[in-house]
C-alpha positions as CSV (number, residue, x, y, z in Angstrom):
1,M,178.9,235.6,138.1
2,N,175.4,237.7,138.5
3,S,174.9,239.6,135.5
4,I,172.6,238.4,132.3
5,A,171.8,240.5,129.2
6,I,168.7,239.0,127.7
7,L,168.7,239.3,124.3
8,G,164.8,239.0,122.8
9,A,162.0,240.3,124.9
10,G,159.5,237.4,123.6
11,T,157.8,234.8,125.9
12,W,160.7,233.0,126.5
13,G,163.2,235.7,127.4
14,I,160.9,237.9,129.6
15,A,160.0,234.1,131.6
16,L,163.8,233.8,131.9
17,A,164.4,237.5,132.9
18,K,161.2,237.5,135.2
19,M,163.2,233.7,137.2
20,L,166.6,235.3,137.1
21,K,165.6,238.4,138.5
22,N,163.9,236.3,142.0
23,T,167.2,234.6,142.2
24,N,168.7,238.2,142.9
25,K,170.8,238.1,139.1
26,E,171.2,241.4,137.9
27,V,169.6,241.4,134.4
28,T,169.0,243.4,131.7
29,V,166.5,243.0,128.7
30,W,167.1,243.6,125.0
31,S,164.8,244.3,122.3
32,A,165.5,245.8,118.8
33,L,162.4,246.8,118.7
34,P,161.6,250.3,120.8
35,D,158.1,250.4,121.1
36,E,158.1,247.1,122.9
37,I,160.8,248.2,125.3
38,E,159.0,251.1,126.3
39,K,155.6,248.9,126.9
40,L,157.4,246.8,129.0
41,K,159.1,249.9,130.9
42,K,155.7,251.2,131.8
43,T,153.4,248.4,132.1
44,S,156.2,245.8,133.8
45,C,154.3,243.0,131.9
46,H,154.4,241.0,128.3
47,P,151.2,241.2,126.5
48,K,151.9,236.9,125.7
49,L,151.7,237.2,129.5
50,P,148.9,238.8,130.9
51,N,148.8,237.5,134.3
52,V,152.5,237.8,134.8
53,S,153.8,240.7,137.1
54,L,157.5,241.0,136.2
55,P,159.7,242.1,139.0
56,L,161.3,245.4,139.7
57,G,164.7,245.9,138.9
58,I,165.2,244.4,135.5
59,E,166.7,246.8,133.0
60,Y,165.3,247.3,129.9
61,T,167.4,249.0,127.3
62,A,166.9,248.8,122.6
63,D,170.7,249.9,122.8
64,I,172.7,246.2,122.3
65,K,176.0,247.9,123.7
66,S,175.1,248.9,126.8
67,A,173.1,245.9,127.5
68,I,175.3,243.4,126.7
69,E,179.0,245.5,127.9
70,N,180.7,243.8,131.2
71,K,177.9,241.1,131.4
72,D,179.0,237.4,132.5
73,I,176.5,235.6,130.6
74,I,175.0,237.0,126.7
75,M,171.7,235.3,126.1
76,F,170.1,234.8,122.8
77,A,166.4,234.6,123.0
78,V,165.4,235.9,119.5
79,P,164.1,234.0,116.8
80,S,166.2,231.9,114.7
81,V,166.1,233.4,111.5
82,F,167.5,236.7,113.8
83,V,170.2,235.1,115.5
84,R,172.9,235.7,112.7
85,Q,171.9,239.7,112.7
86,T,171.5,239.7,116.3
87,A,175.1,238.2,116.6
88,K,177.0,240.5,114.2
89,K,175.0,243.5,116.7
90,C,177.0,242.0,118.8
91,K,180.3,241.1,117.2
92,P,182.2,244.8,118.6
93,Y,181.5,244.3,122.0
94,I,181.8,240.6,123.3
95,K,185.1,240.3,125.7
96,D,187.0,237.6,125.4
97,N,186.1,234.6,127.3
98,Q,182.7,235.4,127.1
99,I,179.9,232.5,128.1
100,I,177.0,232.8,125.1
101,V,173.7,231.1,126.1
102,D,171.5,230.3,123.4
103,V,167.5,229.5,123.7
104,A,166.4,229.7,120.6
105,K,165.7,226.4,118.6
106,G,166.3,226.1,115.1
107,I,168.5,225.1,112.3
108,E,169.5,228.0,109.5
109,S,168.6,226.9,106.0
110,D,170.9,228.5,103.7
111,T,174.5,226.8,106.1
112,L,172.5,224.4,108.2
113,M,174.4,225.0,110.9
114,T,172.9,225.4,114.6
115,L,171.9,228.2,116.2
116,T,175.4,228.3,118.6
117,E,177.3,227.6,115.5
118,V,175.8,230.7,113.6
119,I,176.9,233.1,116.6
120,N,180.6,231.6,116.3
121,D,180.4,232.7,112.4
122,E,179.8,236.2,113.1
123,I,181.5,236.5,116.7
124,K,184.6,234.7,115.1
125,N,186.1,234.6,118.7
126,P,188.0,231.2,120.2
127,T,188.0,232.4,123.2
128,V,184.2,232.5,123.7
129,K,182.2,230.1,124.9
130,Y,178.7,228.9,123.5
131,V,176.1,226.6,125.3
132,A,172.7,225.5,124.3
133,L,169.9,226.2,127.1
134,S,167.2,223.6,126.2
135,G,164.6,221.2,126.7
136,P,161.3,220.9,127.6
137,T,159.9,223.9,128.4
138,H,157.0,226.2,127.8
139,A,157.5,230.2,128.9
140,E,153.9,230.0,130.1
141,E,154.9,227.6,132.7
142,V,157.9,228.9,133.9
143,S,156.8,232.4,134.2
144,I,154.5,231.2,137.3
145,D,157.0,228.8,138.7
146,M,156.2,225.5,137.6
147,P,158.3,222.8,138.0
148,T,160.5,222.4,135.2
149,T,163.6,220.8,133.8
150,I,166.4,222.0,131.3
151,V,169.8,221.0,130.0
152,S,172.7,223.0,129.6
153,A,175.1,221.9,126.7
154,C,178.5,222.7,125.9
155,K,181.3,220.8,124.9
156,D,183.5,222.0,128.0
157,I,181.6,220.3,130.6
158,E,182.8,223.2,133.2
159,I,181.4,225.9,131.3
160,A,178.0,223.7,131.2
161,K,178.5,223.8,134.7
162,I,178.6,227.3,135.0
163,V,175.3,227.7,133.6
164,Q,173.7,225.0,135.2
165,S,174.6,226.5,138.6
166,F,173.6,230.5,137.3
167,F,169.9,229.3,135.8
168,S,169.1,227.0,139.1
169,S,166.4,227.8,141.0
170,S,163.7,226.4,143.0
171,F,161.7,225.5,140.4
172,M,164.1,225.4,137.6
173,R,166.2,221.9,137.5
174,V,169.2,222.1,135.7
175,Y,171.3,219.1,134.0
176,T,174.5,219.2,132.2
177,N,175.3,217.9,128.9
178,T,178.2,218.2,126.1
179,D,176.4,216.9,123.1
180,I,175.6,220.3,122.0
181,K,175.1,219.6,118.4
182,G,172.4,216.7,119.3
183,I,170.2,219.0,122.1
184,E,170.1,221.7,119.2
185,I,169.4,219.0,116.6
186,C,166.3,217.8,118.7
187,G,165.4,221.4,119.8
188,A,164.9,222.4,115.9
189,M,163.5,219.3,114.6
190,K,160.7,218.5,117.4
191,N,159.0,221.5,116.4
192,I,158.3,219.9,112.8
193,I,157.0,216.5,114.7
194,A,154.6,218.9,116.2
195,L,153.5,220.6,113.5
196,A,152.4,217.2,112.6
197,T,150.5,216.3,115.6
198,G,149.0,219.4,115.3
199,I,148.1,218.8,111.4
200,S,146.6,215.5,112.7
201,R,144.4,216.7,115.5
202,G,143.2,219.3,113.0
203,L,142.1,216.8,110.5
204,G,140.4,214.9,113.4
205,Y,142.4,212.2,114.0
206,G,142.8,210.8,117.7
207,D,145.4,210.0,120.4
208,N,146.3,206.9,118.5
209,A,147.6,209.3,115.6
210,T,149.7,211.7,117.7
211,A,151.2,208.6,119.9
212,A,152.2,207.3,116.6
213,L,153.7,210.3,115.3
214,I,155.7,211.4,118.2
215,T,157.3,207.9,118.2
216,R,157.9,207.7,115.1
217,G,159.2,210.7,115.0
218,L,161.5,210.3,117.9
219,A,162.8,207.5,115.4
220,E,163.5,209.7,112.5
221,L,165.2,212.4,114.9
222,S,167.0,209.5,116.6
223,R,168.3,208.8,113.0
224,L,169.2,212.0,112.2
225,G,171.3,212.5,115.0
226,N,173.3,209.3,114.5
227,A,174.3,209.9,111.0
228,M,175.4,213.4,111.9
229,G,177.8,212.2,114.8
230,C,175.9,212.8,118.1
231,S,175.1,210.9,120.9
232,P,171.8,208.4,121.0
233,D,171.7,209.1,124.8
234,T,170.7,212.7,124.0
235,F,167.3,211.7,122.1
236,S,165.9,209.4,124.4
237,G,167.0,212.2,127.3
238,L,164.8,215.6,128.2
239,T,166.1,217.4,125.1
240,G,164.9,214.1,122.9
241,M,161.9,212.6,124.1
242,G,161.0,215.1,126.6
243,D,160.5,218.1,124.6
244,L,158.8,216.6,121.9
245,I,156.2,215.0,124.4
246,V,155.4,218.8,125.8
247,T,155.8,220.1,122.6
248,C,153.5,217.6,120.6
249,T,150.8,217.2,123.1
250,S,150.7,220.9,124.7
251,L,147.8,223.7,124.2
252,H,151.1,226.1,125.4
253,S,152.8,225.0,122.2
254,R,152.6,227.1,119.1
255,N,153.6,225.0,116.5
256,N,151.1,222.2,117.6
257,N,148.4,225.2,117.4
258,A,150.1,225.7,113.8
259,G,149.3,222.6,112.8
260,F,145.9,222.2,114.2
261,L,144.8,225.4,112.4
262,I,146.5,224.1,109.1
263,G,144.7,220.8,109.7
264,Q,141.7,223.0,109.4
265,G,141.7,224.5,106.4
266,L,144.1,227.6,107.2
267,S,147.0,228.1,105.0
268,P,150.5,228.3,107.1
269,D,150.9,232.0,106.4
270,E,147.2,232.4,107.7
271,A,147.6,230.0,110.9
272,V,151.0,231.8,112.3
273,K,149.1,235.0,112.1
274,K,146.4,233.6,114.0
275,V,148.7,232.1,116.4
276,G,150.5,235.7,117.1
277,M,154.3,234.5,117.8
278,V,157.3,232.9,115.6
279,V,156.4,229.7,114.6
280,E,159.7,227.8,114.3
281,G,158.5,224.2,112.8
282,I,158.3,225.9,109.8
283,N,161.3,228.2,109.6
284,A,163.3,224.3,110.2
285,L,161.2,222.5,107.5
286,P,163.8,223.9,104.3
287,A,166.8,222.8,106.9
288,A,165.1,219.4,107.4
289,I,164.6,218.9,104.1
290,K,168.4,219.6,103.2
291,L,170.3,217.8,106.6
292,G,167.6,214.6,105.3
293,K,169.5,214.7,101.5
294,K,172.8,215.5,102.9
295,Y,173.2,212.5,105.3
296,N,171.0,210.7,103.2
297,V,168.3,209.9,106.3
298,D,164.5,209.0,105.3
299,Y,162.8,210.8,108.3
300,Y,158.9,211.1,106.8
301,N,156.8,208.2,106.0
302,L,155.5,208.8,102.4
303,D,152.0,206.8,102.9
304,V,151.2,209.1,105.8
305,I,152.0,212.6,103.5
306,I,150.1,211.3,100.8
307,S,147.3,210.5,103.1
308,V,147.3,213.6,104.9
309,G,147.7,215.6,101.3
310,Y,144.1,214.1,100.7
311,R,142.7,215.8,103.7
312,V,144.2,219.1,104.0
313,K,141.3,221.2,103.1
314,S,143.3,224.1,101.7
315,H,144.8,225.9,99.0
316,R,147.9,223.8,99.5
317,G,145.9,220.5,99.7
318,T,144.4,221.4,96.2
319,Q,147.9,222.2,95.0
320,F,149.1,218.8,96.0
321,R,146.2,216.6,94.9
322,I,146.0,218.6,91.2
323,W,150.3,217.5,91.5
324,A,149.4,213.8,92.4
325,M,146.9,213.1,89.6
326,G,149.1,214.7,87.2
327,I,151.9,212.0,88.2
328,I,149.4,209.3,88.6
329,K,147.7,210.1,84.8
330,E,151.4,210.3,83.5
331,Y,151.7,206.4,84.5
332,M,148.9,204.9,83.7
333,K,149.4,206.1,80.4
334,K,153.1,205.8,79.4
335,G,153.7,203.0,82.0
336,F,156.0,205.2,83.8
337,A,156.9,209.0,84.8
338,L,159.9,211.1,85.1
339,D,161.3,213.7,87.2
340,D,162.7,215.5,84.6
341,D,164.4,218.6,87.1
342,R,165.5,216.0,89.8
343,L,167.6,213.7,86.9
344,K,169.0,217.2,85.9
345,R,170.4,218.0,89.1
346,L,171.3,214.1,90.0
347,G,168.6,214.2,92.7
348,G,170.2,213.7,95.4
349,G,171.5,210.4,94.9
350,N,171.8,207.9,91.8
351,Y,168.7,208.2,90.4
352,F,169.9,208.7,86.6
353,A,172.3,205.7,87.3
354,E,169.4,203.5,88.7
355,L,167.2,205.4,85.6
356,L,170.1,204.4,82.9
357,A,170.5,200.5,84.7
358,R,166.8,200.0,84.4
359,I,166.4,201.1,80.9
360,R,169.2,198.5,80.4
361,D,167.3,195.8,81.8
362,I,164.1,196.8,79.8
363,R,166.2,196.7,76.8
364,S,167.8,193.3,77.5
365,A,164.2,191.9,77.8
366,E,163.2,193.6,74.6
367,K,165.9,191.4,72.9
368,S,164.7,188.4,74.6
369,I,161.1,189.1,73.2
370,L,162.4,189.5,70.0
371,E,164.0,186.5,69.9
372,I,161.5,184.5,70.8
373,G,159.4,185.8,68.9
374,S,161.0,184.8,65.9
375,G,160.8,181.1,67.2
376,N,157.3,181.6,66.3
377,L,155.9,182.0,69.4
378,C,152.9,184.5,70.4
379,Y,151.8,185.8,73.2
380,Q,148.3,187.7,74.0
381,Y,148.1,190.5,76.5
């Protein structure tokens, strides 16, 4: 087993291409962008890794058929939002018993599928083996051969070991795990927490707040994973705590940097544009909200959200303050505030039933007051 097709020519795909070529693998890099391929052919350098020269012998192509045919391993390294359409392109050329490795991190917001599940949903070949390769890794460090650890996760441990051997190098140590869903959940959700730590820094908060967000963020990840049937050990290991630390504290982290810019007052769109790369934490937010509702898991601190909402200097922060003040005013005037739309949709819970129960309790108390009033008792307010 010696050949690999890397689908996606971003920094992570290119960093792994360099490492694998230097361990004498046959490497083909595919991109849907012909201009990107031509630049890589001409310069042997990635614009986001300007000081890294790519070894000779890497093949670059915009033809997906020639990229993946007869390859031992196919690796998905495209942004999460492009995984499904890339899998559709691959489907006609996937052979039986193909090993597919996913290094992208995310959850599809419409289906709540992990990315290997998304690929499987398109390929629809029961013989294909899926592996998630994830951990505390930055392309900037892997591209210059700095010591790194990563996890090869597959339901079939023997396939995980094959990928472990394929990706191991003098500076890359690969561990194995069978909890592929837990590892993919960690990889997607930790990016959201990195956004939060970045926002905290942008607002001028210090290490205390960062430490709190990381540790409580891990608790939230663990609660969600437990509700989804994942292994608790996954969340305290490299793909949980390890990846959380590196993403929330490193200046290489695009999610952390985007969060910092949001905390400084930029809109999310402006922050992503300035970072200049895909910010997966923003892409993962809709899925995170839906997963919380689906599994009845609370993974946010409402006090912190309100506190931050009153400090963010941006249009979105202003919108939040207008919305919050409207709720407060309604409550002060009427003694209650209702979210009509949520009640109409049942709110993801038993909110309507709870409201009816409270109304019955109030009416019962009202009846008692009237009975007492008929006994000539007087109340002053």
